[in-house]
Backbone bond lengths (Angstrom), bond angles and torsions (degrees), N, CA, C in turn:
res aa  C-N    CA-C-N  psi(-1)  N-CA   C-N-CA  omega(-1)  CA-C   N-CA-C  phi
1 M - - - 1.460 - - 1.515 109.66 -
2 V 1.325 116.71 133.28 1.459 121.88 178.11 1.524 108.13 -99.77
3 L 1.331 116.30 120.91 1.459 120.21 -179.26 1.516 110.56 -82.47
4 P 1.339 117.53 152.66 1.455 120.41 176.68 1.518 110.73 -56.72
5 Q 1.317 116.94 138.66 1.454 121.54 -177.07 1.528 110.60 -85.55
6 T 1.330 115.36 76.77 1.457 120.00 176.76 1.514 109.08 -64.24
7 P 1.332 118.75 134.41 1.464 120.85 -178.25 1.515 112.03 -54.89
8 A 1.331 115.48 139.70 1.460 119.74 177.92 1.516 110.23 -68.17
9 S 1.317 115.45 146.62 1.466 120.90 179.48 1.512 109.88 -94.06
10 T 1.320 116.05 139.65 1.463 119.23 178.56 1.524 111.70 -82.19
11 S 1.339 117.44 -12.39 1.461 120.35 -178.48 1.519 112.05 -100.91
12 H 1.337 117.30 -2.53 1.466 122.70 179.31 1.529 112.37 61.11
13 E 1.328 117.63 31.81 1.453 120.84 175.19 1.527 109.01 -75.03
14 V 1.343 115.92 146.79 1.451 121.29 177.85 1.517 108.55 -95.31
15 N 1.330 116.13 113.12 1.455 122.39 -179.21 1.526 108.59 -97.61
16 A 1.328 116.38 114.60 1.459 120.75 -175.95 1.524 112.80 -65.12
17 Q 1.358 117.49 -15.57 1.463 120.67 179.19 1.530 111.88 -91.82
18 D 1.312 116.94 -6.63 1.460 122.32 -179.15 1.532 109.25 -73.64
19 P 1.342 119.31 120.53 1.467 120.50 -177.70 1.529 113.21 -60.72
20 I 1.330 117.43 -30.35 1.470 119.40 177.18 1.527 109.64 -68.32
21 V 1.319 116.82 -42.09 1.463 121.46 178.17 1.521 110.34 -62.09
22 V 1.322 116.77 -42.86 1.468 120.95 -179.52 1.526 110.43 -60.16
23 K 1.337 117.13 -45.85 1.458 121.00 -179.68 1.527 111.67 -67.23
24 L 1.330 116.25 -38.46 1.465 119.59 177.56 1.528 110.68 -64.58
25 A 1.331 117.01 -40.52 1.463 120.79 178.70 1.525 110.45 -61.36
26 E 1.332 116.47 -40.55 1.463 120.27 177.41 1.522 111.02 -63.80
27 L 1.341 115.88 -41.71 1.466 120.17 179.22 1.519 111.26 -64.75
28 I 1.335 116.91 -42.57 1.464 121.46 179.19 1.520 110.62 -60.13
29 Q 1.332 115.73 -41.23 1.465 120.12 179.10 1.525 110.95 -65.00
30 E 1.326 116.69 -39.85 1.459 120.84 179.66 1.529 111.59 -66.91
31 V 1.316 116.40 -41.53 1.469 120.50 -177.80 1.523 111.42 -66.67
32 G 1.326 116.92 -44.55 1.465 120.61 177.61 1.511 113.55 89.79
33 S 1.334 115.16 164.45 1.464 121.86 -175.47 1.518 112.53 -64.33
34 N 1.334 114.31 145.15 1.468 123.50 175.71 1.522 113.72 64.16
35 R 1.324 117.38 21.93 1.463 120.90 178.27 1.526 109.42 -121.51
36 R 1.338 114.75 156.13 1.462 120.06 -172.98 1.517 111.14 -88.18
37 L 1.333 115.26 139.27 1.458 121.37 173.87 1.532 109.62 -74.73
38 P 1.328 117.90 159.45 1.478 120.03 172.39 1.529 110.14 -59.87
39 S 1.301 117.14 166.58 1.462 120.45 178.51 1.523 110.24 -62.74
40 E 1.335 116.28 158.42 1.460 120.16 179.12 1.526 110.72 -59.75
41 R 1.308 117.02 -39.29 1.467 120.26 -179.70 1.525 110.59 -62.81
42 D 1.337 116.71 -44.28 1.464 119.78 179.83 1.524 111.61 -65.78
43 M 1.324 115.93 -41.65 1.473 119.01 179.83 1.527 110.79 -66.64
44 A 1.334 116.96 -41.46 1.464 120.18 179.51 1.520 111.01 -62.59
45 N 1.335 116.35 -42.67 1.467 120.37 178.46 1.524 111.15 -65.49
46 S 1.335 116.10 -41.32 1.465 120.56 -179.06 1.522 111.82 -64.60
47 L 1.337 116.02 -38.98 1.462 120.88 -177.49 1.524 112.80 -87.78
48 G 1.337 116.13 -15.32 1.459 119.63 -178.84 1.508 112.79 72.08
49 V 1.357 116.48 37.33 1.456 120.99 179.92 1.527 109.02 -126.66
50 S 1.312 116.12 164.95 1.461 119.67 177.16 1.524 109.90 -74.06
51 R 1.331 116.17 155.58 1.453 120.15 178.73 1.528 111.07 -67.34
52 V 1.338 117.26 -28.87 1.465 120.41 177.38 1.525 110.38 -64.36
53 A 1.344 115.89 -46.61 1.471 120.36 179.70 1.530 110.52 -65.22
54 L 1.341 116.04 -40.96 1.466 120.20 179.86 1.517 110.49 -63.91
55 R 1.329 116.75 -45.41 1.462 121.11 -177.38 1.528 110.96 -61.43
56 D 1.335 116.23 -38.07 1.464 119.73 178.31 1.529 110.83 -60.76
57 R 1.317 116.95 -43.82 1.474 120.39 -179.85 1.521 111.07 -68.57
58 L 1.324 116.82 -39.01 1.459 119.99 177.67 1.523 111.19 -60.90
59 Q 1.334 116.56 -39.51 1.461 120.11 179.00 1.525 111.03 -65.84
60 G 1.338 116.41 -33.13 1.454 119.54 175.96 1.520 111.45 -62.85
61 F 1.340 116.85 -41.82 1.466 120.34 177.66 1.524 111.10 -68.63
62 E 1.336 116.76 -31.20 1.470 120.04 175.31 1.518 111.09 -64.14
63 V 1.333 115.91 -44.45 1.465 120.46 -179.87 1.520 110.80 -58.68
64 L 1.320 116.94 -36.00 1.462 121.66 179.74 1.521 112.47 -77.54
65 G 1.340 117.13 -6.59 1.460 120.30 179.73 1.509 114.09 82.26
66 I 1.344 116.72 13.91 1.465 120.70 -178.74 1.518 110.93 -86.54
67 L 1.326 116.11 -33.95 1.466 121.68 179.57 1.526 109.94 -117.70
68 E 1.331 114.98 155.03 1.460 121.51 177.08 1.525 108.91 -135.35
69 R 1.319 115.72 122.91 1.463 120.82 179.00 1.533 108.66 -90.83
70 R 1.326 116.52 120.67 1.459 121.38 -179.47 1.518 109.26 -109.85
71 Q 1.320 115.73 122.13 1.450 122.10 -176.03 1.532 111.02 -56.02
72 G 1.322 115.42 122.61 1.451 120.65 177.13 1.513 115.07 81.30
73 S 1.345 116.64 -5.46 1.472 119.46 -177.21 1.516 113.49 -117.76
74 G 1.325 117.50 -24.66 1.452 120.78 -179.39 1.515 112.27 115.62
75 T 1.330 115.23 -164.49 1.465 121.67 -178.39 1.521 109.48 -108.67
76 F 1.331 116.28 128.59 1.459 122.18 -175.31 1.525 111.11 -116.13
77 V 1.334 114.48 150.28 1.464 120.98 174.74 1.522 107.31 -83.01
78 R 1.316 116.46 124.62 1.458 120.35 -178.26 1.525 111.11 -82.41
79 Q 1.326 114.41 153.29 1.458 120.58 171.98 1.519 107.28 -76.23
80 L 1.328 117.19 114.29 1.460 119.92 -176.46 1.524 110.75 -69.44
81 D 1.297 115.78 132.38 1.462 122.66 177.84 1.525 107.99 -112.01
82 P 1.339 117.54 102.87 1.463 118.97 -177.17 1.514 112.85 -59.61
83 G 1.335 116.38 -33.35 1.455 118.76 177.94 1.516 111.36 -63.09
84 G 1.327 116.43 -35.06 1.451 120.92 179.76 1.510 112.57 -70.26
85 L 1.328 117.15 -18.96 1.457 120.67 178.62 1.525 112.46 -82.08
86 A 1.334 116.20 -12.73 1.455 119.90 -172.13 1.520 112.50 -59.92
87 S 1.332 116.69 -48.84 1.476 119.59 -178.47 1.517 111.27 -63.94
88 L 1.338 116.28 -42.09 1.465 120.14 179.59 1.522 110.78 -62.17
89 L 1.330 117.09 -45.77 1.459 120.72 179.90 1.525 111.16 -65.27
90 D 1.323 116.59 -36.20 1.455 120.07 179.12 1.527 110.56 -62.38
91 L 1.330 116.18 -42.37 1.460 120.19 177.62 1.532 111.35 -65.32
92 M 1.344 115.83 -41.40 1.458 120.03 -179.57 1.524 111.05 -64.47
93 L 1.340 116.49 -42.53 1.462 120.27 179.59 1.528 110.92 -65.56
94 A 1.339 115.63 -38.57 1.472 118.88 179.03 1.521 110.65 -65.69
95 S 1.327 116.12 -41.91 1.473 119.35 -179.27 1.518 111.64 -68.36
96 A 1.345 116.40 -25.30 1.465 121.05 177.90 1.527 111.61 -87.49
97 H 1.336 116.75 2.59 1.469 123.08 178.15 1.529 111.57 59.28
98 V 1.349 115.51 41.80 1.462 119.63 175.53 1.528 108.06 -76.59
99 S 1.318 116.77 125.57 1.465 121.55 -172.95 1.523 111.89 -83.17
100 H 1.347 114.72 168.25 1.467 120.35 174.77 1.526 110.42 -59.42
101 D 1.325 116.77 -39.10 1.463 119.83 -179.81 1.526 111.18 -63.95
102 D 1.337 116.95 -40.24 1.467 120.15 178.31 1.526 110.59 -62.93
103 L 1.332 116.42 -44.53 1.465 120.34 179.11 1.522 110.91 -65.36
104 H 1.314 115.66 -36.70 1.465 120.14 179.09 1.531 110.47 -62.15
105 T 1.313 116.22 -40.23 1.469 120.51 178.24 1.528 110.96 -63.33
106 V 1.334 116.16 -41.57 1.465 120.64 177.25 1.523 110.46 -62.74
107 R 1.327 115.74 -44.16 1.461 120.19 -178.95 1.527 111.55 -61.93
108 I 1.321 117.10 -42.36 1.468 120.45 179.28 1.533 110.49 -60.89
109 A 1.321 116.08 -45.17 1.467 120.03 -179.34 1.525 111.10 -62.04
110 L 1.339 116.93 -42.87 1.461 120.75 179.48 1.527 111.41 -64.64
111 E 1.323 116.36 -44.81 1.466 119.39 -177.82 1.522 111.50 -69.46
112 R 1.314 116.85 -37.28 1.465 120.37 178.31 1.529 110.23 -59.98
113 E 1.341 116.27 -48.13 1.461 119.66 -178.88 1.528 111.07 -71.03
114 S 1.328 117.43 -33.67 1.463 120.58 177.02 1.526 110.45 -61.98
115 A 1.331 116.55 -42.65 1.466 120.65 179.07 1.527 110.52 -64.27
116 R 1.328 116.16 -40.60 1.467 119.81 178.51 1.528 110.92 -61.81
117 Q 1.326 116.43 -45.14 1.463 119.89 -177.96 1.522 111.82 -70.83
118 A 1.332 116.81 -37.15 1.461 120.21 178.96 1.527 111.18 -62.58
119 A 1.336 116.46 -33.26 1.464 120.93 -178.10 1.526 112.46 -64.12
120 V 1.316 117.76 -23.60 1.469 120.36 -179.09 1.527 111.58 -115.68
121 S 1.324 116.95 10.67 1.455 120.53 178.27 1.525 110.16 -76.42
122 D 1.319 116.64 144.62 1.467 121.15 -177.70 1.527 112.55 -70.86
123 S 1.308 117.43 -34.24 1.464 120.10 -177.19 1.527 109.74 -134.29
124 V 1.318 115.38 103.71 1.460 121.33 -178.94 1.526 108.82 -119.27
125 D 1.320 116.37 121.46 1.458 121.74 177.99 1.529 108.37 -97.20
126 L 1.311 115.71 107.13 1.458 121.20 -177.13 1.527 112.25 -100.66
127 G 1.333 116.17 12.50 1.460 120.32 -176.06 1.516 113.14 -57.63
128 E 1.342 117.60 -44.96 1.453 120.84 -178.99 1.522 110.96 -66.14
129 M 1.326 116.42 -35.72 1.466 119.41 -179.70 1.530 110.46 -68.15
130 Y 1.344 116.71 -36.45 1.468 119.39 176.28 1.529 111.08 -69.56
131 R 1.338 116.97 -34.27 1.467 119.68 175.72 1.531 109.95 -61.17
132 C 1.327 115.71 -41.48 1.466 120.29 179.19 1.525 110.87 -64.95
133 L 1.326 116.66 -38.37 1.464 120.03 177.41 1.532 110.84 -60.89
134 Y 1.332 115.80 -38.54 1.466 120.04 177.95 1.526 110.34 -62.92
135 V 1.331 116.33 -42.11 1.469 120.41 178.54 1.527 110.46 -64.91
136 F 1.331 117.25 -39.87 1.463 120.16 178.45 1.532 110.53 -58.53
137 E 1.331 115.76 -39.53 1.462 120.22 -175.30 1.525 112.45 -79.06
138 H 1.334 115.62 -38.78 1.471 118.50 -171.21 1.530 113.97 -112.06
139 G 1.325 117.89 -10.15 1.459 119.99 -176.87 1.518 112.88 -64.91
140 K 1.333 115.10 142.57 1.461 121.18 -179.16 1.529 112.33 -108.42
141 Q 1.343 115.73 -28.77 1.450 120.46 -176.37 1.529 110.44 -92.43
142 V 1.339 115.84 135.02 1.462 120.40 -179.07 1.531 110.83 -59.67
143 N 1.329 117.40 -44.72 1.468 120.66 -178.41 1.520 111.86 -61.23
144 E 1.327 116.25 -37.75 1.461 121.50 179.13 1.528 110.50 -62.91
145 I 1.312 116.56 -42.47 1.464 121.50 -178.77 1.527 110.86 -70.69
146 V 1.322 116.70 -40.70 1.463 121.12 178.84 1.531 110.54 -63.21
147 E 1.337 116.87 -42.35 1.463 120.15 178.75 1.526 111.00 -67.02
148 A 1.323 117.32 -36.36 1.459 120.49 177.35 1.520 110.65 -64.32
149 D 1.320 116.39 -38.77 1.466 120.09 178.01 1.530 110.74 -63.76
150 A 1.339 116.33 -43.61 1.460 120.24 178.34 1.516 110.72 -61.99
151 S 1.345 116.65 -41.10 1.462 121.00 -179.94 1.527 111.12 -66.12
152 F 1.324 116.59 -40.43 1.470 120.69 179.03 1.526 110.22 -57.30
153 H 1.322 116.36 -47.00 1.462 120.30 -175.20 1.523 111.94 -74.65
154 R 1.338 117.39 -32.37 1.467 119.38 173.16 1.516 110.12 -62.33
155 H 1.332 115.44 -44.05 1.463 119.43 -177.45 1.520 111.41 -68.54
156 L 1.320 116.65 -35.31 1.466 119.85 177.96 1.521 110.97 -56.43
157 M 1.328 116.92 -41.18 1.463 119.39 -178.93 1.525 112.24 -77.49
158 K 1.350 116.37 -11.89 1.461 120.17 177.95 1.526 112.42 -89.28
159 V 1.339 117.18 -29.62 1.463 120.29 -172.32 1.522 113.23 -86.84
160 S 1.317 116.87 5.72 1.463 119.88 -178.43 1.525 112.09 -64.51
161 G 1.326 116.83 -25.49 1.466 119.99 -175.64 1.509 112.08 78.83
162 S 1.344 117.47 3.76 1.457 122.24 -179.67 1.525 109.61 -100.97
163 P 1.343 118.66 116.49 1.465 120.49 177.59 1.526 112.18 -58.17
164 G 1.336 116.82 -36.52 1.456 120.30 -179.31 1.517 112.29 -64.94
165 L 1.347 116.78 -46.76 1.460 120.32 179.20 1.528 111.21 -64.64
166 S 1.339 115.71 -40.58 1.464 119.31 179.15 1.521 110.87 -64.07
167 F 1.337 116.37 -39.57 1.463 120.57 -179.65 1.523 110.67 -62.09
168 F 1.331 116.35 -49.31 1.459 119.33 -177.67 1.520 111.73 -70.33
169 A 1.331 116.70 -31.82 1.462 119.16 176.17 1.524 110.16 -62.67
170 D 1.349 117.02 -41.87 1.461 121.33 178.03 1.523 111.36 -67.96
171 A 1.343 115.36 -45.02 1.464 119.62 -176.12 1.525 111.86 -65.22
172 L 1.326 116.59 -31.87 1.467 120.74 -177.23 1.520 113.00 -100.99
173 Q 1.345 116.38 6.50 1.462 118.84 -169.93 1.527 113.52 -57.69
174 L 1.321 117.57 -42.41 1.462 119.47 -176.63 1.525 111.30 -63.33
175 S 1.336 116.30 -47.50 1.458 120.09 -178.94 1.524 111.76 -69.13
176 L 1.342 116.53 -43.39 1.456 119.89 -177.74 1.518 111.68 -63.48
177 F 1.334 116.29 -40.79 1.461 117.58 -175.04 1.519 113.03 -86.49
178 K 1.344 117.18 -10.63 1.462 118.43 164.48 1.522 108.12 -65.78
179 S 1.334 115.28 -43.24 1.461 120.24 177.71 1.520 110.51 -63.14
180 L 1.345 116.45 -40.98 1.457 121.39 179.94 1.526 111.05 -60.93
181 H 1.340 117.17 -48.70 1.461 120.09 -178.04 1.528 111.35 -67.64
182 Y 1.337 116.19 -32.15 1.462 120.09 176.93 1.527 109.74 -59.56
183 R 1.323 117.76 -43.13 1.464 121.59 -179.60 1.522 111.42 -76.80
184 N 1.351 116.23 -36.89 1.460 119.07 -179.17 1.528 112.05 -61.82
185 R 1.330 116.46 -34.12 1.465 119.30 178.27 1.529 110.82 -61.46
186 R 1.345 115.78 -29.66 1.466 119.30 -179.20 1.532 111.64 -76.01
187 W 1.365 116.14 -51.13 1.463 116.73 -175.47 1.522 112.67 -75.15
188 S 1.354 117.62 -21.53 1.467 119.89 -178.27 1.527 111.97 -66.59
189 R 1.345 117.17 -16.56 1.463 120.33 178.63 1.522 112.27 -82.09
190 L 1.328 116.14 -9.98 1.458 119.57 -178.60 1.529 110.19 -74.05
191 V 1.318 116.33 142.27 1.464 122.14 -178.61 1.526 109.78 -84.87
192 G 1.329 116.62 138.25 1.460 121.56 175.26 1.511 114.28 69.44
193 I 1.333 116.54 34.58 1.463 120.72 -175.38 1.529 112.85 -80.86
194 N 1.347 117.86 -17.57 1.465 120.87 -171.77 1.523 114.41 -57.10
195 P 1.339 119.81 -49.27 1.467 118.56 -179.29 1.529 113.30 -59.90
196 L 1.322 116.82 -36.86 1.465 120.30 179.19 1.527 110.54 -68.02
197 L 1.335 116.48 -39.39 1.461 120.10 176.42 1.527 110.88 -57.69
198 V 1.319 115.42 -46.86 1.473 119.89 179.80 1.522 110.39 -61.81
199 E 1.321 116.81 -48.20 1.470 120.99 -176.77 1.530 112.27 -58.93
200 L 1.319 116.98 -49.69 1.467 120.39 -174.47 1.530 112.24 -69.89
201 H 1.323 116.40 -40.38 1.465 118.94 -178.76 1.533 111.13 -75.82
202 L 1.327 116.95 -33.34 1.463 119.92 178.16 1.526 110.92 -65.42
203 E 1.329 117.49 -34.93 1.468 120.05 176.98 1.528 110.97 -59.91
204 I 1.320 117.09 -39.04 1.471 120.47 178.68 1.518 110.22 -65.33
205 V 1.340 116.68 -46.45 1.466 121.22 -177.88 1.523 110.82 -63.51
206 R 1.324 117.11 -45.75 1.470 120.77 -177.90 1.535 111.12 -63.53
207 A 1.322 116.87 -39.87 1.466 119.71 179.25 1.530 110.79 -64.37
208 I 1.332 116.98 -39.31 1.468 120.60 177.11 1.518 109.99 -64.77
209 E 1.335 116.46 -45.11 1.467 120.51 179.42 1.526 111.63 -60.54
210 D 1.323 117.43 -36.85 1.467 122.00 -179.24 1.524 112.67 -79.28
211 G 1.333 117.08 -5.18 1.463 120.35 179.81 1.519 113.36 70.57
212 D 1.320 117.06 25.39 1.461 121.73 -176.66 1.530 109.32 -100.73
213 Q 1.318 116.37 99.78 1.460 120.74 -176.55 1.522 113.21 -62.59
214 E 1.320 117.01 -46.24 1.464 119.95 -176.12 1.522 111.07 -67.19
215 R 1.331 116.47 -38.91 1.462 119.40 178.16 1.525 110.89 -67.22
216 A 1.330 116.35 -36.21 1.466 120.44 178.68 1.525 110.54 -64.56
217 A 1.333 116.39 -46.04 1.469 120.20 178.81 1.528 110.37 -63.58
218 A 1.336 117.19 -41.55 1.469 121.11 179.71 1.526 111.06 -65.11
219 A 1.336 116.97 -35.32 1.465 120.77 179.23 1.522 111.09 -66.66
220 V 1.326 116.09 -37.84 1.471 119.85 176.24 1.524 109.74 -64.17
221 D 1.327 116.88 -45.96 1.467 120.50 178.37 1.535 111.25 -59.11
222 K 1.326 115.71 -44.83 1.459 120.31 -179.00 1.526 110.43 -60.88
223 H 1.313 116.19 -41.68 1.465 121.55 178.76 1.521 110.99 -56.10
224 F 1.340 116.38 -52.22 1.462 119.78 -175.93 1.519 112.14 -70.37
225 I 1.324 117.03 -39.82 1.461 120.06 179.42 1.528 110.33 -61.47
226 T 1.332 116.23 -44.05 1.466 120.61 -178.53 1.518 111.62 -61.18
227 F 1.331 116.85 -47.43 1.462 119.04 -176.84 1.521 112.49 -72.84
228 D 1.326 117.16 -33.04 1.464 118.50 176.28 1.527 110.64 -66.74
229 Q 1.332 116.10 -34.37 1.460 119.04 176.63 1.532 111.15 -69.13
230 L 1.326 115.62 -36.08 1.465 119.84 -179.33 1.521 112.20 -66.05
231 V 1.332 115.69 -41.25 1.468 118.63 -177.69 1.518 111.87 -93.27
232 G 1.336 116.49 -5.94 1.454 120.51 175.01 1.502 114.95 67.59
233 E 1.350 117.02 37.70 1.458 119.31 178.85 1.515 109.30 -152.64
234 G 1.329 114.35 173.46 1.459 120.30 178.26 1.506 111.17 104.68
235 P 1.325 116.62 152.91 1.453 121.31 179.55 1.519 110.82 -73.46
236 P 1.326 117.87 159.16 1.461 119.41 175.45 1.516 110.58 -57.90
237 I 1.324 116.63 135.43 1.461 121.03 -179.13 1.514 109.23 -100.03
238 R 1.315 115.10 121.23 1.453 119.85 178.35 1.520 108.28 -83.24
239 Q 1.325 117.13 111.52 1.452 120.36 -177.08 1.525 109.52 -67.83
240 S 1.329 113.72 145.55 1.466 119.05 -179.61 1.522 109.65 -71.07
241 K 1.326 115.10 145.19 1.459 120.45 176.74 1.521 108.81 -102.08
242 P 1.332 117.31 143.65 1.462 119.71 178.09 1.514 111.25 -53.81
243 R 1.324 116.47 137.14 1.463 120.60 179.65 1.516 110.01 -88.41
244 S 1.302 114.13 139.63 1.467 117.56 -178.50 1.512 109.82 -80.53
């Protein structure tokens, strides 16, 4: 099959609508991490495109850190490190003028689904979340409590048992937790916040332990709604509806 000869880009951007890019993405997925792609000549012949057009697309994947060209050895598929994408995504989101409220909405959606998945996961380690609950109840220093809150929410997105959720949580961690700390600075000034912290976070943990997906999602919503009301900011939160 000969693919349409979409003009090569001088900036090496990866266009998801480009048929050559789509086919290359499929090939990369088939080859797998840490393995070598076929030669440029073989790939060009297989795709029915010129080597110039193919090379341009390959360079776009290199820029994204998906491919690595090794002198004398060929082009290899890299093992993607979601943590390594965090800084790049943070810069991209900043350049796109994504607001704290927009990031907050993304974070709520991720945590809501993470809680739902954790509730039905076969092996969930809630030890770190219980440690954070202890800090909420007994902690004296504001910084200690704020860090415990950040750790609780990081762990929530890890215990879902979903590789996809964990990947995006890692990839977006820098941007998401900038938003988290921005809000934490506001509520941490409130007097007598410790009992409320324990109550709201314990509801999430108990729902996960009971295997109740809808209660877990509702507990996450309640948590965010309560704190947004306390600090008087944030976009309207659309509460999750029970799934049939």
